[in-house]
C-alpha distance (Angstrom), angle and dihedral (degrees) to the residues before:
residue distance angle dihedral
M1 . . .
H2 3.74 . .
R3 3.74 136.2 .
V4 3.78 139.2 -157.0
F5 3.78 112.0 -119.0
A6 3.81 98.1 -138.3
R7 3.75 142.3 32.7
R8 3.77 118.2 -91.7
S9 3.76 114.3 -101.4
A10 3.80 118.4 -117.8
P11 3.84 112.1 -78.7
V12 3.78 122.1 -119.2
L13 3.80 109.5 -118.4
D14 3.77 123.3 -144.6
D15 3.80 107.8 -114.1
S16 3.81 93.6 -163.9
P17 3.83 112.5 117.9
A18 3.81 89.1 -144.1
T19 3.81 92.8 68.7
P20 3.82 131.6 58.6
L21 3.79 114.8 -83.5
Y22 3.80 93.5 -115.0
R23 3.80 98.4 46.9
I24 3.82 102.3 134.3
M25 3.80 113.4 -140.7
S26 3.80 117.6 -151.6
G27 3.78 96.1 -150.5
R28 3.80 89.7 -125.7
A29 3.79 128.9 125.9
G30 3.80 109.0 -74.5
D31 3.79 92.4 18.7
L32 3.80 104.5 71.3
S33 3.77 131.0 127.9
P34 3.82 115.8 -129.0
K35 3.79 89.3 -102.6
Q36 3.81 92.4 51.1
A37 3.80 90.9 47.8
A38 3.81 89.8 52.8
V39 3.80 91.2 49.5
L40 3.80 90.0 50.9
Q41 3.81 91.6 51.7
E42 3.81 92.1 49.1
F43 3.81 90.9 45.2
R44 3.81 91.0 53.6
E45 3.81 90.7 50.8
R46 3.81 92.8 48.3
V47 3.82 94.0 51.7
Q48 3.81 95.9 39.4
D49 3.81 90.9 116.4
I50 3.83 94.1 59.9
L51 3.81 100.0 37.2
P52 3.84 93.3 98.2
Q53 3.83 88.9 57.0
L54 3.81 93.9 57.1
P55 3.81 125.8 90.7
S56 3.81 88.9 -123.9
Q57 3.78 136.0 16.0
S58 3.80 95.7 -165.6
D59 3.78 125.8 124.6
H60 3.79 87.4 -116.5
Y61 3.79 90.9 60.8
L62 3.81 97.2 43.7
L63 3.78 91.4 47.9
R64 3.81 90.3 59.3
W65 3.80 89.1 65.5
L66 3.79 92.9 44.9
R67 3.81 93.0 49.7
A68 3.80 90.0 48.4
R69 3.81 88.3 59.5
T70 3.82 96.6 36.6
F71 3.83 90.6 -109.7
N72 3.81 93.0 -58.0
I73 3.79 96.2 149.6
E74 3.83 96.8 -160.2
K75 3.81 93.4 51.1
A76 3.81 92.6 43.9
E77 3.80 91.5 50.5
S78 3.80 92.0 49.2
M79 3.80 90.3 48.9
L80 3.80 93.3 49.7
R81 3.82 94.4 46.8
K82 3.80 90.2 51.6
H83 3.79 88.3 50.7
V84 3.81 91.0 54.9
E85 3.81 89.2 54.7
F86 3.79 89.1 47.0
R87 3.80 90.9 53.7
K88 3.79 90.8 51.9
H89 3.79 94.2 47.2
M90 3.81 94.4 46.9
K91 3.84 93.8 38.3
V92 3.78 87.3 -128.5
D93 3.80 96.2 169.3
T94 3.81 91.4 66.7
I95 3.80 101.9 24.0
I96 3.82 94.6 108.6
E97 3.79 93.7 54.1
D98 3.80 101.3 31.5
W99 3.81 105.4 38.7
K100 3.78 133.9 52.9
P101 3.80 125.0 -172.5
P102 3.81 117.2 -112.6
E103 3.80 113.8 -86.6
V104 3.81 92.6 -108.0
I105 3.81 90.7 58.8
E106 3.80 92.5 45.6
K107 3.80 90.7 52.6
Y108 3.78 104.9 34.3
V109 3.82 108.8 30.3
S110 3.79 106.2 90.3
G111 3.79 128.4 -140.0
G112 3.77 141.0 70.3
L113 3.80 150.7 175.5
C114 3.79 113.9 -81.9
G115 3.80 125.6 162.2
Y116 3.80 135.7 -33.0
D117 3.78 133.3 -92.5
K118 3.81 122.4 -117.5
E119 3.81 91.3 -86.1
G120 3.80 93.2 51.1
N121 3.80 99.2 -102.9
P122 3.82 115.3 144.8
I123 3.81 116.0 -108.7
W124 3.79 120.7 -136.6
Y125 3.81 122.3 -167.6
D126 3.81 124.3 -150.2
V127 3.81 110.9 -168.2
I128 3.80 109.3 -164.8
G129 3.80 108.1 177.8
P130 3.83 100.6 69.4
L131 3.81 93.6 47.2
D132 3.82 116.3 116.6
P133 3.83 101.6 -154.5
K134 3.77 96.8 179.6
G135 3.80 94.0 46.2
L136 3.80 91.5 48.7
L137 3.81 94.1 49.2
M138 3.81 89.6 47.9
S139 3.81 90.1 53.2
A140 3.82 106.7 42.9
T141 3.79 139.1 23.9
K142 3.77 124.5 -100.3
Q143 3.80 87.3 -117.7
D144 3.81 88.9 59.0
F145 3.80 90.2 56.1
I146 3.80 92.1 47.8
R147 3.80 91.5 49.0
T148 3.79 89.8 49.3
K149 3.80 90.6 53.2
V150 3.81 90.5 48.6
R151 3.81 91.0 49.6
D152 3.82 92.5 48.5
T153 3.80 91.3 47.5
E154 3.80 92.2 49.9
M155 3.82 89.8 50.2
L156 3.80 88.9 51.9
R157 3.80 90.7 48.3
K158 3.79 89.6 55.0
E159 3.81 90.0 46.5
C160 3.82 88.6 54.8
E161 3.81 88.7 51.9
R162 3.81 90.6 52.2
Q163 3.80 90.5 49.1
S164 3.80 90.6 49.6
A165 3.81 90.9 53.8
K166 3.79 92.0 44.6
L167 3.80 96.9 47.5
G168 3.79 98.2 35.7
R169 3.80 93.4 -126.5
H170 3.76 135.2 85.4
V171 3.82 118.0 -82.7
E172 3.80 114.8 178.8
A173 3.80 108.6 150.0
I174 3.79 139.3 56.5
T175 3.78 135.2 -134.3
L176 3.79 111.5 -125.1
I177 3.80 123.8 -155.0
Y178 3.78 110.1 -161.9
D179 3.81 111.0 -162.8
C180 3.82 108.6 -159.0
E181 3.79 98.7 178.0
G182 3.80 107.5 134.4
L183 3.81 94.9 19.2
G184 3.79 104.7 158.9
M185 3.76 147.8 150.6
K186 3.80 93.3 -68.0
H187 3.81 88.6 66.8
M188 3.81 91.2 54.6
W189 3.79 94.2 56.9
K190 3.80 103.1 136.0
P191 3.84 98.4 -123.2
A192 3.82 88.7 49.3
V193 3.81 92.4 50.9
E194 3.81 89.9 48.3
A195 3.81 92.2 49.7
Y196 3.81 91.7 47.0
G197 3.79 88.7 48.8
D198 3.79 90.8 54.9
I199 3.81 90.4 51.2
L200 3.81 92.1 48.8
T201 3.80 91.0 48.2
M202 3.81 90.7 51.3
F203 3.80 90.4 50.5
E204 3.81 94.4 47.2
E205 3.81 93.0 48.2
N206 3.80 97.1 45.1
Y207 3.81 108.3 27.6
P208 3.81 106.6 40.4
E209 3.78 118.3 178.8
G210 3.80 90.9 11.6
L211 3.80 93.0 130.5
K212 3.78 122.2 74.2
R213 3.80 94.8 -176.1
V214 3.80 138.9 -27.7
F215 3.80 119.8 -137.2
L216 3.77 110.4 -160.3
I217 3.81 111.7 -162.2
K218 3.83 137.8 -177.2
A219 3.80 92.5 16.9
P220 3.83 111.5 -177.9
K221 3.81 124.8 -145.4
L222 3.78 87.7 -94.8
F223 3.79 92.2 62.3
P224 3.85 99.3 92.3
I225 3.80 90.0 56.9
A226 3.81 92.4 47.7
Y227 3.81 91.9 46.4
N228 3.78 93.1 50.6
L229 3.80 90.1 54.3
V230 3.82 91.4 61.6
K231 3.80 107.1 23.4
H232 3.81 93.6 92.4
F233 3.80 87.7 65.2
L234 3.82 89.4 61.5
C235 3.79 125.6 78.7
E236 3.79 119.2 -125.0
E237 3.80 92.7 -105.3
T238 3.81 92.0 54.9
R239 3.80 91.7 48.0
R240 3.80 88.8 52.0
K241 3.80 90.1 59.1
I242 3.81 94.5 55.8
V243 3.80 112.6 102.2
V244 3.80 117.6 -173.4
L245 3.80 109.3 -151.0
G246 3.79 125.9 -153.7
G247 3.78 132.0 -147.8
N248 3.81 92.1 -52.4
W249 3.82 92.1 61.6
R250 3.82 93.5 126.1
E251 3.79 91.1 56.2
V252 3.81 91.9 47.8
L253 3.81 92.9 48.8
R254 3.80 90.1 52.9
K255 3.82 89.5 57.1
Y256 3.78 89.1 63.0
I257 3.81 101.9 28.5
D258 3.81 128.6 47.6
E259 3.80 113.0 -120.7
D260 3.80 93.5 -117.6
Q261 3.83 88.6 58.7
L262 3.81 94.3 48.7
P263 3.83 123.1 76.7
V264 3.80 117.0 -116.4
A265 3.82 88.2 -118.1
Y266 3.81 88.0 61.5
G267 3.79 98.4 45.4
G268 3.81 102.2 -83.8
S269 3.80 137.2 95.2
L270 3.81 101.7 -109.3
T271 3.81 117.6 119.6
D272 3.77 138.3 167.4
P273 3.83 116.1 -94.9
D274 3.81 88.0 -96.5
G275 3.80 91.0 52.6
N276 3.81 97.4 -102.9
P277 3.84 105.9 159.5
Q278 3.82 93.1 -151.6
C279 3.82 94.1 58.9
R280 3.80 91.4 -132.0
T281 3.80 92.6 176.5
K282 3.82 87.1 68.3
I283 3.81 104.8 25.6
K284 3.81 121.2 51.5
Y285 3.79 116.5 -148.0
G286 3.79 101.2 -163.4
G287 3.79 121.1 -150.8
V288 3.80 141.5 -171.6
V289 3.80 111.7 -33.3
P290 3.83 112.3 -124.5
R291 3.80 112.6 -121.8
S292 3.79 88.7 -122.8
Y293 3.82 86.7 78.5
Y294 3.81 94.3 54.7
V295 3.79 114.1 116.4
Q296 3.80 95.4 177.9
D297 3.79 137.0 30.7
S298 3.78 98.2 -136.6
I299 3.79 145.1 5.2
K300 3.79 118.5 -110.5
V301 3.79 107.6 -114.0
Q302 3.79 130.2 -169.5
Y303 3.80 105.6 -133.6
D304 3.79 126.1 -156.4
Q305 3.80 98.2 -136.0
T306 3.81 143.8 10.6
V307 3.81 125.6 -155.5
T308 3.79 134.9 178.0
I309 3.79 113.3 -133.9
R310 3.79 112.7 -157.2
R311 3.78 122.0 -131.3
G312 3.80 112.8 -83.4
S313 3.82 92.7 18.2
S314 3.77 142.2 92.6
F315 3.78 138.4 -142.6
Q316 3.82 121.3 -136.2
L317 3.77 126.8 -163.5
E318 3.82 117.7 -167.1
C319 3.80 119.3 -152.4
E320 3.78 120.0 -176.3
V321 3.82 113.0 -143.9
F322 3.81 114.4 -159.1
C323 3.82 102.4 -170.1
S324 3.79 134.3 42.5
N325 3.83 114.6 -114.2
S326 3.79 91.3 31.9
M327 3.78 115.1 140.8
L328 3.80 122.9 -120.4
R329 3.82 111.3 -160.1
W330 3.79 130.5 -173.9
Q331 3.78 141.9 176.9
F332 3.78 126.1 -174.3
A333 3.79 143.9 166.9
S334 3.79 131.6 -170.5
E335 3.78 130.8 -152.2
S336 3.82 125.1 -123.5
A337 3.80 97.8 -14.7
D338 3.79 145.9 28.3
I339 3.82 126.2 -80.1
G340 3.78 134.7 -155.7
F341 3.80 120.1 -120.4
G342 3.80 137.1 -178.4
V343 3.81 140.7 149.3
F344 3.80 124.5 -127.9
L345 3.81 136.1 -176.5
K346 3.77 120.0 -137.5
R347 3.76 113.7 -124.9
N348 3.79 117.6 -117.1
G349 3.76 116.0 -92.1
T350 3.79 97.0 17.9
D351 3.77 132.7 100.0
Q352 3.77 94.4 -172.8
Q353 3.77 115.7 137.6
K354 3.79 100.5 -158.8
V355 3.76 116.8 111.5
T356 3.80 90.3 -130.5
D357 3.82 88.6 63.1
M358 3.81 93.0 56.9
T359 3.80 137.0 71.6
E360 3.80 113.1 -110.1
V361 3.83 109.3 -131.2
V362 3.82 99.7 165.0
P363 3.82 109.8 32.5
S364 3.77 114.2 -119.2
E365 3.79 114.9 -115.1
R366 3.78 139.7 151.8
Y367 3.81 118.1 -93.3
N368 3.80 129.1 -161.5
A369 3.79 88.6 -134.9
H370 3.82 90.4 151.1
F371 3.82 87.5 70.8
V372 3.81 102.3 34.4
P373 3.84 122.6 13.3
E374 3.78 113.9 -120.6
D375 3.78 127.3 -131.7
G376 3.76 132.2 176.5
S377 3.76 146.7 145.5
L378 3.76 142.9 -145.6
T379 3.79 129.5 -151.0
C380 3.79 101.1 -139.1
A381 3.80 108.5 -133.0
E382 3.80 91.4 -163.1
P383 3.79 137.9 17.5
G384 3.78 118.3 -102.6
V385 3.78 144.0 97.8
Y386 3.80 112.3 -46.5
V387 3.79 118.2 -163.5
L388 3.79 121.2 -151.3
R389 3.79 107.3 -159.0
F390 3.79 125.5 -162.8
D391 3.80 106.6 -162.1
N392 3.80 125.1 -152.2
T393 3.80 96.6 150.9
Y394 3.80 91.9 113.4
S395 3.82 92.6 60.9
V396 3.81 113.1 89.0
L397 3.80 96.1 175.9
Q398 3.81 112.3 27.2
S399 3.78 135.4 64.0
K400 3.82 115.5 -148.4
K401 3.79 129.4 -139.5
V402 3.81 111.4 -148.3
S403 3.80 127.6 -174.0
F404 3.79 117.6 -162.7
S405 3.80 148.0 166.1
V406 3.80 123.5 -155.6
E407 3.80 130.6 -178.8
V408 3.79 139.6 168.0
L409 3.80 120.4 -141.3
S410 3.79 121.6 -162.3
P411 3.84 119.1 -126.7
E412 3.82 86.0 -95.2
G413 3.80 90.9 55.0
E414 3.80 97.1 -107.9
P415 3.83 118.0 137.4
Q416 3.79 110.9 -105.3
P417 3.83 116.3 -132.0
R418 3.76 109.7 -97.8
T419 3.78 114.6 -100.1
R420 3.77 107.5 164.3
R421 3.78 142.3 133.5
E422 3.76 129.1 -153.0
E423 3.77 129.7 -149.1
A424 3.79 133.7 176.1
R425 3.81 113.1 -149.5
L426 3.75 139.6 -170.3
D427 3.82 104.7 -142.6
């Protein structure tokens, strides 16, 4: 069993009277309606001045931009002109030869090109579980990650060109296998999601129609929440290409990929020369980033709220959770000194505010959040009112300023409307 993760977009109908009314046109070279062909010709004339600055001037290439904007010529032209500026700014034409990613990215960002599907399209693997998002963001700039994605995408574009010449037919897109085994809370750290969103946005805006299909395998129960955090960065057409595979994922992959092009670890017969079933000479599997690579101690975060907690007091934030298995997430940082933090669940039938009247679900302890911001999450086993408590009762001399963000995500990953109450207490 497998399912597509989005509705199909509306088909483009051939408006030629010589063909049946419901002949669906793909919008690709050789399969255009008369109206689409006219739009392509006008599009080529309108962008004549920037054609020499593009990696290709073929109809195949121009049609990618038109399909990305459903043949709206003004939007496609705007998109393409912005891409030309992007290529200049990022020095894309020479990025493969002139720029290398930092060592930490080379070693600890997973993924790689390995094999071709049955139609000759290159296959790229993204392996999520071993990634160390926090370690990577502590060790390289977001711009480094974006440049790395651009460089990888340009290498794949050139690989498609080589395949086109080899096979004698046009190859312009890749098959992506997205291995979600080990997907966990560390991957949903807010700065990591934001950085990944920026990379996805860059890809969508500058490499339209670069994906043939995306096979998502080994998805854990947490996957719908993770997907909903990033899906708004993806256009509808990209979402349509995502296929979530079930327990028979090896069998499904073999329908699209010959066994000798598929690593043993993914259900095929391909190995490294030394017999490694994961093909580690082609696919990197990441890992925990050693602290020796860190170039900063923390990531700058924009918090939703800042409060000052007086000496000998605490601050409590109530969040009502409507559904079991919702996720409660928080991030916080303190200034100048540490702060205590814990999460409690109000008992049914009581409106008492004392900690002793609540069930402790995240043990309260002191955090050095003035050195390294803290973040965490809780899968709420039951609905109810959860109380996040910042504790400064142990301080007899110093008030504490704490900045924080808190959100509740439904089991489907959608943000829950905020229903919360705050209270400062002297305990």
